[in-house]
C-alpha positions in Angstrom: 32.9 -21.8 11.4 30.2 -21.7 14.1 29.7 -24.9 16.1 26.5 -26.7 15.3 24.5 -27.5 18.4 23.5 -31.2 18.5 19.8 -31.8 19.2 17.6 -34.9 19.2 15.1 -35.3 16.5 12.2 -37.6 17.5 8.5 -38.2 17.0 7.9 -35.7 19.7 9.3 -32.9 17.5 6.7 -33.5 14.8 3.6 -31.3 15.4 0.4 -31.0 13.5 -1.5 -27.7 13.8 -5.1 -27.2 12.9 -6.2 -24.4 10.6 -6.8 -21.9 13.4 -3.5 -22.5 15.1 -1.5 -22.2 11.8 -3.2 -19.0 10.8 -2.6 -17.4 14.2 1.0 -18.7 14.4 1.9 -17.4 10.9 -0.7 -14.6 10.1 1.8 -12.9 7.8 1.6 -15.8 5.4 -2.2 -15.2 5.0 -2.6 -11.4 5.3 0.9 -9.9 4.8 2.1 -7.5 7.5 0.1 -6.9 10.6 0.5 -3.2 11.4 -1.7 -0.9 13.4 -3.8 0.6 10.6 -1.4 3.4 9.7 -0.6 1.9 6.3 -3.0 0.9 3.5 -1.7 -2.6 3.3 -1.9 -3.3 7.0 -3.7 -6.5 8.0 -6.9 -5.0 9.3 -7.6 -3.7 5.8 -6.8 -7.1 4.3 -9.3 -8.7 6.6 -11.9 -6.3 5.3 -10.8 -6.9 1.7 -11.1 -10.7 2.1 -14.8 -10.4 3.1 -15.6 -7.7 0.5 -14.0 -9.8 -2.2 -16.7 -12.4 -1.6 -19.3 -9.7 -2.0 -17.7 -8.5 -5.3 -17.5 -12.0 -6.6 -21.3 -12.4 -6.1 -21.8 -9.0 -7.9 -19.6 -10.2 -10.8 -21.7 -13.3 -11.2 -24.8 -11.1 -11.5 -26.1 -11.2 -7.9 -26.4 -8.2 -5.7 -26.1 -4.6 -6.9 -24.9 -3.0 -3.6 -22.9 -3.7 -0.5 -23.4 -2.1 2.9 -20.3 -1.5 5.2 -20.2 0.0 8.7 -17.1 0.5 10.7 -17.7 1.7 14.3 -14.5 1.8 16.3 -13.1 -1.7 15.9 -16.4 -3.3 14.9 -16.8 -4.1 11.2 -20.0 -5.1 9.5 -20.2 -6.1 5.8 -23.5 -7.1 4.1 -24.0 -8.1 0.5 -27.2 -8.9 -1.4 -26.0 -11.9 -3.4 -27.3 -15.4 -3.2 -26.3 -16.0 0.4 -24.2 -19.0 1.6 -26.2 -22.3 1.4 -27.6 -22.6 4.9 -26.3 -26.1 5.5 -22.7 -24.9 4.8 -22.6 -21.6 6.8 -20.2 -23.0 9.4 -18.1 -25.0 7.0 -17.5 -22.1 4.6 -15.9 -19.9 7.3 -14.2 -22.6 9.5 -13.1 -25.5 7.3 -10.0 -24.8 5.3 -10.2 -25.4 1.6 -14.0 -25.3 1.7 -15.9 -23.1 -0.7 -17.7 -22.8 -4.0 -14.8 -21.2 -5.9 -13.3 -24.6 -6.8 -16.3 -24.9 -9.2 -15.6 -22.6 -12.1 -19.2 -22.7 -13.0 -20.2 -21.0 -9.7 -17.4 -18.4 -9.8 -16.0 -18.1 -13.3 -13.4 -15.3 -12.7 -13.1 -14.9 -8.9 -10.2 -13.3 -7.1 -10.3 -15.8 -4.2 -9.8 -19.4 -5.3 -8.2 -21.2 -2.4 -10.9 -21.1 0.3 -8.7 -19.3 2.8 -9.9 -15.7 3.0 -12.9 -15.8 5.3 -11.3 -18.5 7.5 -8.3 -16.2 8.0 -10.6 -13.4 9.1 -12.4 -15.8 11.5 -9.2 -17.1 13.0 -7.7 -13.6 13.5 -10.8 -12.1 15.0 -11.7 -12.0 18.7 -15.3 -12.1 17.6 -16.7 -13.3 14.2 -20.3 -13.6 13.2 -21.7 -14.8 9.9 -25.4 -14.7 8.9 -26.8 -16.1 5.6 -30.2 -15.0 4.3 -31.5 -17.3 1.6 -35.0 -17.8 0.2 -36.9 -16.6 3.3 -34.7 -18.4 5.8 -31.6 -17.4 7.8 -28.8 -19.0 9.7 -26.2 -17.5 12.1 -23.0 -18.8 13.5 -20.7 -17.0 16.0 -17.0 -17.6 16.6 -14.1 -16.5 18.9 -10.6 -16.7 17.4 -11.9 -19.5 15.0 -13.6 -21.5 17.7 -17.4 -22.0 17.2 -19.3 -20.4 20.1 -22.9 -20.7 18.9 -24.7 -22.1 15.9 -28.3 -21.1 15.6 -30.9 -23.2 13.9 -32.5 -22.1 10.6 -35.3 -19.6 11.1 -37.7 -17.6 9.0 -36.7 -14.1 7.8 -38.0 -11.3 5.7 -34.5 -10.1 4.8 -33.3 -10.0 1.2 -31.0 -12.8 0.2 -27.3 -12.3 0.9 -24.6 -12.6 3.6 -23.6 -10.5 6.5 -20.3 -10.7 8.4 -19.4 -8.9 11.6 -15.9 -9.1 13.0 -13.6 -7.5 15.5 -9.9 -8.0 14.7 -8.0 -9.6 17.6 -6.0 -7.0 19.5 -3.6 -9.7 20.7 -2.4 -9.9 17.0 -3.2 -6.4 15.7 -1.7 -4.3 18.5 -3.1 -0.8 19.2 -4.8 -0.7 15.8 -7.3 1.8 14.4 -9.1 2.1 11.1 -8.3 5.1 8.9 -11.3 6.1 6.7 -9.1 7.5 3.9 -7.6 4.0 3.4 -11.0 2.3 3.4 -12.3 5.0 1.0 -9.5 4.3 -1.5 -10.1 0.6 -1.3 -13.8 1.0 -1.9 -13.3 3.4 -4.8 -11.2 0.8 -6.5 -13.9 -1.8 -6.2 -16.4 0.7 -7.8 -14.1 1.7 -10.6 -13.7 -2.0 -11.5 -17.4 -2.8 -11.2 -19.2 0.1 -12.9 -22.7 0.4 -11.5 -21.9 -1.3 -8.2 -23.0 0.8 -5.2 -21.1 0.6 -1.9 -22.5 2.4 1.2 -19.8 3.0 3.8 -20.8 4.8 7.1 -23.5 6.7 5.2 -21.2 7.6 2.3 -22.1 6.4 -1.2 -19.5 5.0 -3.6 -20.4 4.4 -7.3 -18.7 4.7 -10.6 -20.4 4.9 -14.0 -17.3 5.0 -16.3 -14.9 2.5 -14.7 -11.2 3.2 -15.1 -11.9 6.5 -16.8 -13.3 7.7 -13.5 -10.3 6.3 -11.7 -7.8 8.3 -13.7 -9.9 11.4 -13.5 -9.8 11.1 -9.7 -6.1 10.3 -9.6 -4.9 13.1 -11.9 -5.2 16.9 -12.4 -6.8 17.6 -15.7 -4.7 20.8 -16.1 -1.5 18.7 -16.1 -2.6 16.0 -18.6 -0.9 16.3 -22.0 -4.0 15.0 -23.8 -7.5 13.7 -22.8 -7.6 10.3 -21.2 -7.8 7.4 -23.7 -10.4 4.8 -22.5 -10.5 1.4 -24.1 -12.8 -1.6 -23.2 -12.9 -5.1 -24.5 -13.9 -8.6 -23.4 -12.2 -9.2 -20.0 -9.9 -6.2 -20.4 -10.2 -2.4 -19.8 -7.4 0.2 -20.2 -7.3 4.0 -19.5 -4.1 6.1 -20.1 -2.6 9.5 -20.6 0.6 11.4 -20.0 1.2 14.2 -17.4 4.2 16.3 -16.3 5.3 14.0 -13.5 8.4 11.8 -13.5 8.3 8.1 -13.6 5.5 5.7 -14.5 2.2 5.6 -12.6 0.4 2.4 -13.5 -2.6 0.9 -11.6 -3.2 -2.7 -12.3 -6.1 -5.0 -11.4 -7.0 -8.7 -11.8 -10.6 -9.8 -11.3 -11.3 -6.7 -9.2 -8.1 -7.1 -7.1 -5.7 -4.1 -6.9 -2.3 -5.7 -7.6 -0.1 -3.2 -5.8 3.1 -5.0 -6.8 2.0 -5.5 -10.4 2.7 -8.9 -12.0 2.5 -10.5 -15.5 -0.4 -8.4 -16.6 1.2 -5.1 -15.7 4.5 -6.1 -17.4 2.6 -7.3 -20.5 0.9 -4.0 -20.7 4.2 -2.0 -20.4 5.8 -4.1 -23.2 2.7 -4.1 -25.4 2.2 -0.4 -25.1 5.8 0.3 -26.2 5.4 -2.0 -29.2 2.1 -0.4 -30.4 3.6 3.1 -30.1 6.7 2.2 -32.0 4.6 0.6 -34.8 2.2 3.5 -35.0 4.9 6.2 -35.3 7.2 3.9 -37.3 10.1 4.9 -35.1 12.2 2.8 -32.6 11.8 5.1 -29.6 13.5 4.1 -26.4 11.1 2.3 -24.1 11.7 4.7 -21.2 10.9 7.7 -23.4 7.5 6.1 -24.3 6.6 5.3 -20.7 8.0 8.2 -18.7 5.2 10.3 -17.3 2.5 7.8 -18.3 -0.5 7.5 -16.0 -2.5 4.4 -16.7 -4.8 1.8 -15.4 -5.3 -1.7 -16.7 -7.8 -4.3 -15.6 -8.1 -7.9 -16.8 -10.3 -10.8 -15.9 -8.5 -14.2 -15.6 -9.9 -17.6 -15.1 -8.3 -19.2 -12.0 -5.6 -16.5 -11.5 -2.3 -17.5 -9.8 -0.9 -15.0 -7.4 2.6 -15.0 -5.8 1.2 -15.0 -2.2 -2.1 -15.2 -0.3 -2.3 -11.4 -0.1 -2.8 -11.4 -4.0 -0.7 -8.2 -4.6 1.3 -9.7 -7.5 -0.1 -11.8 -10.4 1.9 -14.8 -11.5 -0.5 -16.2 -14.2 1.1 -16.6 -17.6 -2.2 -17.4 -19.4 -5.6 -15.8 -19.4 -7.3 -19.2 -19.1 -6.6 -22.8 -19.6 -5.9 -23.3 -23.2 -6.2 -19.6 -23.9 -3.7 -17.0 -25.0 -0.7 -15.9 -23.0 -1.1 -12.8 -20.9 1.3 -11.0 -23.2 -0.4 -12.0 -26.4 -3.9 -11.2 -25.0 -3.0 -7.6 -24.0 -0.8 -7.0 -27.1 -3.6 -8.0 -29.5 -6.1 -5.8 -27.7 -3.8 -2.7 -27.8 -2.7 -3.4 -31.4 -6.3 -3.1 -32.5 -7.9 -0.7 -30.1 -5.1 1.8 -29.3 -3.9 1.9 -32.9 -7.4 2.6 -34.1 -7.9 5.3 -31.5 -4.7 7.1 -32.5 -5.6 7.0 -36.1 -9.1 8.4 -35.4 -7.7 11.1 -33.1 -4.7 12.8 -34.8 -4.6 15.7 -32.2 -4.1 13.2 -29.4 -1.5 11.3 -31.4 0.4 14.5 -32.0 0.4 15.5 -28.3 1.6 12.0 -27.4 4.4 12.2 -29.9 5.5 15.5 -28.5 5.6 14.1 -24.9 7.8 11.2 -26.1 10.2 13.5 -27.9 10.4 15.7 -24.9 11.3 12.7 -22.7 13.9 11.7 -25.3 15.6 15.2 -25.2 15.7 15.2 -21.4 17.1 11.7 -21.2 19.9 12.5 -23.6 20.7 15.7 -21.7 20.9 13.7 -18.4 23.0 10.8 -19.9 26.4 12.3 -19.2 25.4 13.6 -15.8 23.9 10.2 -14.7 27.2 8.4 -15.7 29.3 10.7 -13.5 26.7 10.5 -10.7 26.8 6.7 -10.7 30.6 6.7 -10.6 30.4 9.1 -7.6 27.9 6.9 -5.8 30.3 3.9 -6.2 33.3 5.9 -4.9 31.1 7.2 -1.9 31.0 3.5 -0.7 27.3 3.9 -0.1 26.8 0.7 2.0 29.5 1.5 4.5 29.2 5.3 5.0 25.6 6.2 4.3 23.5 3.1 4.5 23.3 0.4 7.2 21.4 -2.2 5.2 19.2 -5.0 6.6 19.8 -8.7 6.1 16.8 -9.4 4.0 18.5 -7.6 1.1 21.9 -9.3 1.4 20.5 -12.7 0.1 18.0 -13.5 -2.6 16.3 -15.9 -0.3 17.7 -17.1 3.1 17.7 -20.9 3.2 16.0 -20.9 6.6 12.9 -19.1 5.2 10.2 -20.5 3.0 8.9 -18.4 0.1 5.9 -17.0 1.8 7.8 -16.0 5.0 10.5 -14.4 2.9 7.9 -12.4 1.0 6.5 -11.2 4.3 10.0 -10.1 5.3 10.5 -8.2 2.1 7.1 -6.5 2.5 8.0 -5.5 6.0 11.4 -4.1 5.0 11.9 -0.5 6.2 14.5 2.2 5.7 14.8 5.1 8.2 16.1 8.3 6.8 17.8 10.2 9.7 19.6 13.4 10.3 23.1 13.4 11.9 25.3 10.6 13.3 23.8 10.5 16.8 20.2 9.8 15.7 21.4 7.3 13.0 23.6 5.6 15.6 20.7 5.1 18.1 18.4 3.6 15.4 21.2 1.4 14.0 21.9 -0.1 17.4 18.3 -0.7 18.3 16.8 -1.7 14.9 15.7 -5.1 13.8 18.6 -6.0 11.5 16.5 -8.5 9.5 14.2 -5.9 8.1 15.2 -2.4 9.1 17.9 -0.2 7.4 19.2 3.2 8.2 20.3 6.0 5.8 22.1 9.0 7.4 21.7 12.5 5.9 24.4 15.1 6.1 22.9 18.4 6.8 19.7 19.8 5.3 18.7 18.6 1.9 18.2 21.0 -1.0 14.8 22.5 -1.6 14.1 20.8 -5.0 10.8 22.4 -5.8 10.7 23.7 -9.4 14.1 22.0 -10.3 14.6 19.4 -13.0 15.7 15.9 -12.4 19.2 17.0 -13.2 19.5 18.0 -9.6 18.9 14.4 -8.4 22.2 13.4 -10.0 24.2 16.6 -9.3 23.3 16.7 -5.6 25.3 14.0 -3.7 22.7 13.4 -1.0 19.8 13.0 -3.4 21.9 10.8 -5.7 23.0 8.5 -2.9 19.4 8.3 -1.5 17.9 7.2 -4.9 20.7 4.6 -5.2 19.9 3.3 -1.7 16.2 3.0 -2.6 17.1 1.6 -6.0 14.5 3.8 -7.8 16.5 5.3 -10.6 14.7 3.2 -13.2 11.3 3.1 -11.5 9.5 1.5 -8.5 10.0 -2.1 -9.8 13.4 -2.2 -8.1 12.3 -0.5 -4.8 14.2 -2.2 -2.0 12.1 -1.1 0.9 8.3 -1.2 1.3 8.4 1.5 4.0 10.4 4.7 3.7 10.4 6.4 7.1 11.5 10.0 7.6 13.0 10.0 11.1 13.8 13.6 12.1 13.8 15.6 15.3 10.5 17.1 16.5 11.9 20.6 16.4 11.9 23.4 13.8 15.0 22.1 12.0 13.6 18.6 12.0 10.3 19.7 10.6 12.1 21.6 7.8 14.2 18.6 6.9 11.0 16.5 6.8 9.4 19.0 4.4 12.4 19.1 2.2 12.5 15.3 1.9 8.8 15.1 1.1 9.3 17.8 -1.5 12.1 15.6 -3.1 9.8 12.5 -3.2 6.8 14.4 -4.5 8.8 16.3 -7.1 10.8 13.4 -8.6 9.3 10.2 -7.3 5.6 10.9 -6.7 4.7 7.2 -7.1 6.4 6.5 -3.7 3.8 8.7 -2.0 0.9 7.8 -4.2 1.4 4.1 -3.4 1.7 4.6 0.3 5.5 3.9 0.8 6.4 7.2 2.7 5.9 7.7 6.4 6.8 10.0 9.3 8.2 8.4 12.4 6.5 9.6 15.6 8.8 9.6 18.6 8.0 10.5 22.2 8.4 14.1 23.3 8.4 13.2 27.0 9.4 10.5 29.4 7.5 10.4 32.7 8.7 7.9 35.3 8.9 7.0 38.9 10.7 4.1 40.6 8.0 1.6 39.5 7.0 2.6 36.0 8.2 4.6 32.9 5.7 6.1 30.5 6.6 7.6 27.1 4.3 10.4 25.9 3.9 11.7 22.3 2.1 14.9 23.1 1.1 17.2 26.0 -2.2 15.4 26.7 -0.4 12.0 27.1 2.1 13.7 29.4 -0.6 15.1 31.6 -2.4 11.7 31.8 0.9 10.0 32.7 1.6 12.5 35.5 -1.9 11.9 36.9 -1.4 8.1 36.8 2.1 8.1 38.4 1.4 10.9 40.9 3.9 12.1 43.6 5.8 14.4 41.3 7.4 11.9 38.8 10.5 12.7 36.9 9.7 14.4 33.5 12.2 14.4 30.7 11.7 16.5 27.5 13.5 14.9 24.5 14.9 17.6 22.3 16.2 15.3 19.6 16.5 11.7 18.5 20.1 11.6 19.5 19.1 12.0 23.2 17.1 8.8 23.2 19.3 5.8 24.2 19.4 2.7 21.9 17.7 0.7 24.6 14.8 3.2 24.6 14.7 3.6 20.9 14.1 -0.1 20.4 10.7 0.3 22.0 9.7 3.0 19.5 10.7 1.2 16.3 9.5 -2.3 17.3 6.0 -3.7 17.6 4.6 -0.5 19.0 6.1 1.8 16.3 4.0 4.8 15.5 4.0 5.8 11.8 2.2 8.7 10.3 1.6 8.0 6.6 2.2 10.7 4.0 -1.1 10.8 2.2 -2.4 12.6 -0.9 -6.1 13.2 -0.4 -8.6 12.7 -3.3 -8.3 15.8 -5.4 -4.8 16.9 -4.1 -2.5 17.8 -7.0 1.2 17.6 -6.4 2.4 20.8 -8.2 -0.3 22.9 -6.5 0.7 21.5 -3.1 4.4 22.1 -3.7 3.8 25.6 -5.0 1.8 26.4 -1.9 4.1 25.0 0.7 7.6 25.2 -0.9 7.3 28.0 -3.5 7.9 31.7 -2.9 6.0 33.3 0.0 2.5 33.6 -1.4 -0.2 35.7 0.1 -2.3 32.6 0.7 0.4 30.9 2.8 1.0 34.1 4.8 -2.7 34.3 5.5 -2.8 30.7 6.6 0.1 31.2 9.0 -1.4 34.3 10.5 -4.8 32.8 11.0 -3.4 29.6 12.6 -1.1 31.6 14.8 -4.1 33.5 16.1 -5.9 30.2 16.7 -2.9 28.8 18.7 -2.7 32.0 20.8 -6.5 31.8 21.5 -6.0 28.2 22.7 -3.1 29.3 25.0 -5.0 32.3 26.4 -8.1 30.1 27.1 
């Protein structure tokens, strides 16, 4: 047993932090992971969301029909046209913790932000923060630096419309080397519009607006040619649902509470899943297996809840058991809605009801065909001793909750958990020795994976590498059990490495598309060159960075070209998978459809792909010649 070091415990050990210091010391408790902007849930987007949420709450209460957002480099400006912060409270609202109007349910009946933290967190985590309120012909401005008040202007006259404008620059001391990706902001803003039909958001001269709510969301997220029946769209008081079935594997359910996208689901999403199964069984008068009913479903559910309870400040998972104080349970509320509206819809639309039944029965046949194979595959996975031979796991998954961590800090660790998928023993060995053992795991591939395009899910269980990978991720029964928030493909930057990367992305897109759609899959960027002299070492990720490093160091520095990950020492590797890690997210652009993409890139040699290669080869040759 380890010896316990004796320390004094006196009054001097008791410290009181003010709100700014606490937020800056524990930013993950307030905004989740920090990141550099390469993931949709990185902190810089949460900062934007916290301010936009306030604009949406104004719109929900009937004030302000549009929001203007401008992002220029690291400068963010957000302007709503609501009532404006009461001028005498402009400073307090953004700098005094637990101060706001949302404690008064009459002012904000069904708001997403209820604890008065959001705008204060943005203020504390910004190197520059400015808030201006326009109200009844007057305006007031206050400016801050990392939460400290720099300047408070007196009230003055204005001709501006009522509303609030916030400008901020996220602190680079906390968000290292960050940059905004417009595609992530676009997705965030579309969700706001889908949930608030008629709201107009202007972002960098691009207009976002939805007329049909969740119906528009599913139409944007799916390929109409792959839907088994037209989208069912149902609306009621404080609830909206849209759903269909496609040809993908798994469940694809988007859930929202008071306009907040709950990426990790919660009580409302689970209630929808259970209620949907019950309604379908009752309608067809058959006790279908729940997985057969839900497999291949694509759905969106939005509810409005009075004083919602979330499981963390980032509000990605709902914990509320009831819709309102004294009101129905979440389960009962959603079940009664579907029992009436969905049942009525299916009775009125027998063609849709028949198509839905055929999809369920197809799922049933496929499940029964796989049953025997899955049993053998699970036995093989146990015999393979996954955790010793293929997977070097991280500590956060060995205990339910380490006693030294409080709940919020443990949730942050879970949200930061990463698995690196590597090729070969040398690369996995380097990452294993240099990783953060608390949150980073390593899965080692043996050789090139199978090209799974066009194959059925049967191959996932028959192929040992695929079977062990899905067990490592714990995704056999859906994303609810996903053990790692970040799945990072770490292959060499050569032809073979690129091919393995494509094969892995094909596997995920073919059988577990939700992993990509929900932003869990990344490519690890590792340096191609090391440029150094006796005083300094610079790692370069492309030819341009190498040339700049040579100019900076001068006097013919030593240049090393890394051919593979195995050539990078563990000491060096630690620098590339730590705070300065560079991750390239695997993204599906709006309008991209999975089967079309896989057919183009992984199918038989099509004339279109040949033409693409020839044209781009000519382009590369022109660049070299010029």
